[in-house]
N, C-alpha and C positions, 0 to 999 in steps of 0.2 A: 621427399616428404612422404610420411606414412599415409596411405590412401584409406578411405572409408572401408574398402573391401577387406583390408587387413584386420578390421575390428571384428569382435564377436557378432554373429548375426542378430543378436538381441538389441544391438545399438543401432538406432535409425538416425544416421548422421546426414544432415542436409547442408549443402553449400549455398551461400548467398540466399539464405532464407529471408522471407519478408518479415520485417519487424512490425510493420503496421498491422499485419494479421495477428500479432501477439499482443495487441494493445487495445483497450477499450476506446482510446482516443483515435485509433486507426491512423497514427502518425509514426513515421520512421522509415529508414532506408532498409538496409539488409544486415543480417548477422553473417559474419564470415563463415561460422559454423553454428549449427543448432541441433539439439537433440532433446527429446522428452525422456524422462526416466521414471520407471514404475516401481523400482526397488533399489535397495542399497547396492546390490551387485552391479546393476547397470550404472549407477552413479560412480562407483569406484572405477569401472572400466572406462567410462567416458572421461573421468578426471585424469586417469593414468595416461590416456592417449593425448589429452591436451597438454599435460606436463611434459611428455616426451617431445611434443612439437614446440614447446616453449610458448604456448598460447595462454593469454589471460582467460579466466573463467568468470562468467556472470550467471548467478542463479535467478530464476524467474518463477513467479507463481502464475497468476492468471492475467497479468499485465493490466490490472485495473487501477494501478496507482503509480504509473510510470510515464516518463516522456523520453522516447528514444531519439537519437540524432537522425538527421536527414540522410546522411551518407552511410558508409559501411562501418559497422561496429566490429572491430577486430577481436578475434578470440572465439571462444565457444560459449554459447548461451545454453544453459541446461534448465529445462522446465520441469518443475516438480509435479509429478502425477502419482505420487505414492499415496495409496488409499488404505483404508482399514478402519473398522469401528468395533469397539468392544466395551461392554458395560460391566461394572462390578459395583453393585449397590448404587450409591450416589456418585460414583466416579466413572468416568469414561476415558478410554484411550483411543486416540484418533490419528490417522495418517496426516502428515503435513500437507499433502496434495488434495485433501478433501475440500470440496466447495463449502464455504462458510454457510451459505443458505441451506444446503443439504444437511449440514450438521445441526443448524438451529431447528429445522423441522424434525429431525430425528430425536433430539433431546426433548423437544416439546412433546412429542408423542410418548416419550418415556415418563413424562410428568416431572422432568428435572428442569428447574429454573436457574437462570443466570446468564443466558445468551439470547433470550427471546427478543430483546430490544435491538439486537444487532441484525435482525432480519432485513434483507434488502441491500446490505453492504456487499458489493461484488468482491470476488477474489477468493483465494484459498485460505485455509486456516493458518498455514505457515505465514502468508502475507499479513494476516491479521495480527499474528504474534510479533512479527518484525516491527510493525508500526503501532502496536498496541491499539488496535482499532476500537472505536467506541461510538456510541450514539445514545441519545435519550437517557442519559444517566447510567449507562452500563459501559464497562471497558472489559475487554477480554482478559486483561491481566488479573482482574479480581477473582477469577475462577481457575487460574493456572496453578497446578501443583508442581509440575516439572516438565521439562522439554528435553527430548532426546535428539541429538544432532550429530552430524558428521563434521569433525573439526578440520578435515583435510587429510588426516592420517589415522584417525580412530573415531569410534563412536563414543560420545560423552553424554552425560546427563547433568543438567543443572536444575536446581529448584527455583521456584518463582522469586524467592528472596535474593537470589544471586544473579538475576537477569536485568537488574537496573531498570525496571519498568517505571515509566513516567508518562506524562501526557504525550501521546503519539510517539513514544520512544521505547526502545528496548536495547539491550546489550548487542543484539544481532545487527543493529545499524552500524555499530563500530567494528563488527566482525563479518564483513561480507563474504569471507571465505567459509563461514559456517553454513551448513545446509540442514534445514529442519526436517527430520525424519518423522517424528511423532510427538505428541504431547499428551499429558494426563491432566484432566480437569476435574475439579471437585465442585459439584453442583448441589442444589437444594431441592428436596422433595416438595412438590406443590400440588394442590388440588385445583388451582386456578386453570382456566382454559388458556394455556400458554400460546397456542397457535392463534387464538383470537387476538391476544395481545400483539403477536407478531404481525398479523394481517392489518391491524389498526396502524401499527408503526409503518408498515409498507405503504399504506394509502397516503400517509403523510410524506414519505420519501418520494413517491411518484409525482407529487406536486412539484418537487424540486428537480427530480431526475426522471423525466418521462421515458418510457420504453424507447430504445433506439438512440438515445442521446449519446453522442460521441464526446465523452468527458471523463476525466480521471477522478471525479469527485472534487471535494474542496481542494483548491490549488495551494492555498497557504494555511499554515497552522493558526489557530486562535492564540491569543497571548494571555498566559496565566497572570493574574494580578500580582502574585507573589514574586514574579520576575520583572515587575514594572516599578520604576522609581516614582516617588511622590511627585517629583518635578514633572515627569512625563504624564502622570495621571491628571495633572491640572489642565492638560491640553485635550483630554478626552471627555466628551459629554457623559454625565452620569448615566443617562438612559442607554448608552452604548453597552454598558457592562451587564453580562448575563452569566449566571452560574460561576462566579469568580473568575471570569475570563473576559477579555475584550475580543469580540468576534472580528476576525480579519475582514469579513464581508462588510461590516459597518464602516470600517476605516476606508476601505476601497470605494464604497458607495459615496462617502463624504468627499472624496477627491475626484468623483465623476466617472468611475470605471464602468458602471452598468451600461451595457449596450455598445460599448466602444469596440471597434473592429480594426484589425490589421490583417490584410490578406483575407484568408478564410478562417482566421482565429478571432473569436469574439467573447468578451465578457457577457454572460447571460443578461438579458434585459430585466430579469426579475431577481437577480442575486449577484452581488458584487464579487463573490469568491468562487465563481464557476467560470472556467474558460472552456469554450466549446469549439470543436472542429466542425465548421459549417459544411465543408465539402472536401477541399484539397489543402487544408492547412498544413504548413510545414512546422518543424520544430522551431525554426528561427522566428516564424510568425508568433508562435505562442510565447517563446522566451522574451522576444522584444516587447510584446504587450505586457507581460507579467512584470518585467523589470522596470518599464516606464512607470507603471502605476505603483509599484513597490517604492520607487524613488519619490513619487508624489506623497505617499503616506509618510515616508521618512521626513520629508521637508515640512510637512504640516504637523505631524504628531511626534516626531523624534522616535518612532518605532520602526525597527527593521523587521519586515515580514520575512518569515522563513518558509520555504516551500514544504508542504506536507507530502508532496509526491517525490518520488525518486527521479532525478534528472541525470541522464547520461549524455555525454561524459560528465564526470563529477565536477570538472572545472568549468562547466558551461554556466554555472550560477556563481555569482560573486561570494566569496567567503568573508562576510562582514559580521559585525557584532553590534548589539544595542548599547554596549558599554562605552 
């Protein structure tokens, strides 16, 4: 087996690295191998080593929207730390490893609107692109012009229209082998105090996500009305519907999820779509709790809840459909 010492010195390869340390949930066992990368060359070198060893590769942002397994995750986990910021008029180009909050503050200071309501969403810009992060009427996809990524053997560029953006979805979800290097965003000049808008949004978010909360954000996706049959809608109270979606939290609260605990995993007492690690929660605690109440929602409303977070391994969550 090729040893880490045989790699270029720029690659910091760790064996049996803690996954809990890479997750806002602070849940998970170990990664067989782990390395951060700060540029394309390091990414290529790490990938070449993993391929030579026959190891699967998993790309990671800031670990803010993920549930790792309790045991060992085989393969190489590569964390995106690629930074960079450049402005050209109302357009900006940014490294995929930039923290979303830092990006929001930077474009706010430039007087460029389009991201200010995403303030407080944890994670990297690359992670926000993969899941088409959004909040309070904004989605990152609405300002994307193009994304540059490593496809596994070459650098490619796709425009926003080719990235299959939808609610909490992008083409990157279907291509986990793609690694986001950078993106170009088109923003709008504004005379409004954008940082004031961001701070007001943050104050709202902190009511739901207080500092130090060990949580991946909303566990399940909300359900777009356009994807819901009329027969199913008859089972859903009208006052549940908000912004053309059925909030998953409302459905979960209706079946008694709030405050329910399994081990050290608990649905928040104040919101049905938040699962919190109280102390030493395991992945199995969290999955068991989530699956039990997803089944209850299905039994009552005929709606299959789909996780918004990434769950590893991928077969840990049932592949079901609302059809």
